[in-house]
N, C-alpha and C positions, 0 to 999 in steps of 0.2 A: 504493500500500500504506500502511495506517495505521502510525503509529510503533509501535503495540503489536504488530501483526503482524510488523513488521520486527525486533522484539526477538528473535523465534524463528528468523529467517532465517540467523543467524550461528552456529548450534550451540545447545547447551543453555543456557537462560537462567537466570540467578540473579536472583531477585526478592527485594528486601529491604524489610522493613516497619519503620517508626519511628512513634512517636506525636509529632505536631507539638506543640512546646512543652515536651517533656520532655528535659532538665531546664528549658530555657527556649527561647524562639523564636530567640534569637541563636545558640544552639548548633545548633538544627535547621537554621538558615540555612547554617552551616558544614558540617554533616554531609552534606547532600544532594550537593553537588559532590564532597566527599571520598569518599563511598561510590561515586559514579559512577566516579571515577578508580581506585578500588580494584577495580572489576570488576562492580558491580551494574548489571545490564542494564535494570532497571525498578525504580523505588522507589515503594512503597506508603506513603502518608502517612495515618496515622490521625488523624481529627479527634476530639479528646478529647470525651467524652460521659459524662454522669453515670450512664447505665444501659446499658453496652455488653454486651448479653446473650450475644453469641457469644464473649466474651473471658474468659480465665482470670484468675487473680489478678495475674499479672505485668503484663498490659496494662491491667487495671482500675486498678491502682496508678499506672501511668504516666499514665493519663487524669486521675486525681486530682491528681498532681503538676503536670501541665500546666495544669489549671484553676486550681490554687492559685497558680501562677506567672503567671497573668493571660492565658493563651491564650484567644482568642475566634476565631470563624470569620472575622471581618473582619481581625483581625491576622494570621491564617494566610494569607489571600489576599494581604495586603500583603507578607508575608515571601516568598511564592512569586513574586510579581512581581519582587522583587529577585533571587531565586535564578535565575530564567529568563534573567537577563542573564549568568549565570556558567556555566550548563550547559544542554545540550540533552537530557539524559537523560530518557527517557519517565517520566511521573509518573502515578500513580493515586491517587485518594482512596479511603480505606476509611472508610465512615461508615454511619450508620443513617438510616432513613427520617425519623425525627422531626426531627433537626437540619436536614435539607434542607427539610422542609415548614415548619418554624418560620421559616427564613430566607426562604422563598418559592422554589418550584422554578425559575421562570424567572430570578429574580435570582441564585440560587445558580449555575445553569449558565452564565449570562452571565459571572459573575466567574471561575468555574472555567476557562472557555475563554480568558478574557483573560490568565490567568496560566499558560496552557500545560498544563492538566491533560488527559491523553490518555484516561483511563479512570476508571470509578467501580465500586467493589465495595461492594455494599449487602447485608450478610448477612441482614437481617430483611425484605428485600423478596421475597415469594413470587413464583415464576416466573409464576404466573397473574395477578399484579397488576403486572408490570413496566412495563406501559404507563403507569403513574403517572409514571414518569421517562423512559421510553424515547424518546418523541418529542422531549422537550427535549434529551436527550443527542444524539440523531441530528442534530438541527438545528444542533448546534455541533461535530460531528465527534468527540464523546466516546463511547468504547465502554462500554456498560453490560455488565459482566462477569457471566456466569452461574456459579453455584456448584452443584456436585453433591456429595452426601454418600453415605456407604456405604448409607444407607437409600433412596436415590433410584431404585434398580434399574429398575423398570418405567417411570420417568419420564426416564431418562437420555437416550434417543434423542430424545425430544420437546424436552428442554432444549437438547441439543446442536444440534438442527436450527435453533433460533432464536438461538444464541449469537453473540456478537460478540467480536472481539479474541482471547481465549483462554478456555478453560473452566477454572475454578478447582476442582480436585478436592480435596475435604476428606478428608484421609487417615484421620481418626479421628472417632468419635462424641464428642459433648461439646463443650467450649469449647477455645479456643486454649491452648497451653502446651507446654512441653518434655516429650517422652515418651521413655522408655528403649527402647521397642519399638513399631513400627508394624505392626499385624497385619491391617489391611484388605487385601483382594485388589486392590491398585492396578492390576495388569496387566489384570484383568477390567474394572475401571471405565474405564480408558483405551481398551480395545478396544471397549467399547460406544459410547463417544463417537465414536471414529474410524469405526466402522461406520455411524454416522448422518451424519457430516460430517467432512471433512478440515479440522480446526481444531486449533491447538496446545492441549495440556493442560499445566497446571502444578499441582504438588502442594504443598499447604500443611497447616498444623496439626500441630505436634509435631516437625518436623525441626530438629535442633540441632547434630549432629556432622557432620564431613566424611564419615564412613562412611555415615551415613544419607542425606546429600545425594547421594553417589555412587550408592548403591543405588536411590534414588527416581528419579534422572536416567536410570537404565537403563530405567525404565518409561515416562517421560514426557518432555515437551519442555522442562520447566523445574521448578525447585523454589522454594518461597516460604518464607522464614524470618522470623519475627517475634519471638516471645517471647525467643529466645536473644539477639537483638540488643538488645531492650528491657532485658533483664537487665544487659547491659554498661553501658547508659545509666544504669541505677539504681546500679550499682556505682561508676562513675567520675564521674557528674554532669557538670559542665561540662568535665571533662578527658576525655570519652568519645570524642572524634573519632578520636584515634590508635588506641585499642584496637578500636573498631568497624571502622575501615578495615582493620586487620590481620585481623580475623575475616572480613570480607567477602572479602578477598584469598584467605584460606585456603579458604573455602567455594567460591568461584568456581573455584579451581584443582582442587578435588576433583571437580567435575562436568565439567570439560573433557576 
């Protein structure tokens, strides 16, 4: 069983997102093991990018802060190689097609595998074009995660049939960000996936409160939280490890 699949074998999974290098890479290096200890079952690491089209203003600003603080893809890889000596928590990269192509697909995947990356989430990679990265990922045991959105309806079963690791269910139209209400019919979305294939489903985009996490965990196998965590990083800067760990602990408890 892949480490990603294993994440969902112990009950509801809490998946936490951070932007690598926000506020700096030294803090990210401390955050990953701390979040794992606090209860994060899988950690998504955003590679800062100048044009993150799926992201709302919170994560866009985090990318800008990380880039201004000197984060580069190579430095992120170096940092993760050190992190891997401290924790075995499953890790996923959240990135866009362009940074991977600019770095070189084979070179990128080789380094990702070397620092223990278990999965890749690439929001701007259309399902029909996933072969651009899939064979490189598969050759190194990295799951290429498929996303489905509220508009995916007639394509959900096709996407689910070819999915790896888990299916990332996007709860809301638009970009990432904290939302007061989530109105998408998540239950229907998950049912369509499960009808096509028995694969874990995790819900992301907009979840920020323990109440929302508890509700969403009732429909799916896991919840993904990003902007709410990144907001804490923005608020506390280099002092964010403690507050983020406390938040992760609270959210994990809510879904158990």
